[in-house]
N, C-alpha and C positions, 0 to 999 in steps of 0.2 A: 355625924350630921347627915340628914337625909337630902334628897334631891330638892332643888329650888322650885321646880315646876313639874307638872304632870304632862306627859305627852298625850295628845288627843288621838283617838282612834278615827281612822277614815271610815265614815259611816257607810259609804258605798261599798267599800271592800268588806266590811263586817257583814253585810247582807249577802255577799256572794261567796265568801270563803270561810271555812272553819278549820281550826287546828285539830289534829288528831292527838291522841295521848302521847305519841312519840315526837310530836312537834312538826309533823308533815302537814301540808296544806291540801285540803280536799275542796273540790269545786264541782258544780253541776255542769254537765255537758250541754253544748249548744244544740239548736234545732230540735227542741222537744215540745214546742208549744202548739204549732199549727202547720198546715200544709204538709202533712206527713204522707199523703197519698202518692206523691211523686218520688218519695224517698224509698230506697230498698228496705226490705224487712230487716236485713242484717244491720243496716245503718241505724235504724230506729232502735233495734234491740240492744246494740252496743252502746247507744247513747243513754240507756237506762242507768247504767252503772255510773257512780260518781268517779271522777278522775282524781288522781294524785299528781300534784304539780311537781315538775322536775326542780332540782335544787337551785338552778340559776334563776328561774322565774320566781321561786319561792322567796328568795331574798328580798325582792321588791314588796311582796305581800307581807312578809314579816315586819318590814319597816312601817307598813300601813296599819298593822294590828299590834301595837306595842304592848297593850295591857291584857290581851286575850290569852 
């Protein structure tokens, strides 16, 4: 017998996080949209890469993305 109800995906989290093939959580780094002139080149360059979330924080996101 299957589940009685479906879990809803948190739509805000679905727009911000993606699961990788191995189940890790990827996210886009902050401070990438505007006012980059006052930021150092190193800071802007390192923000280009997508981050991979640590396991303790990823648990919360996994709970928000049950079906993805």
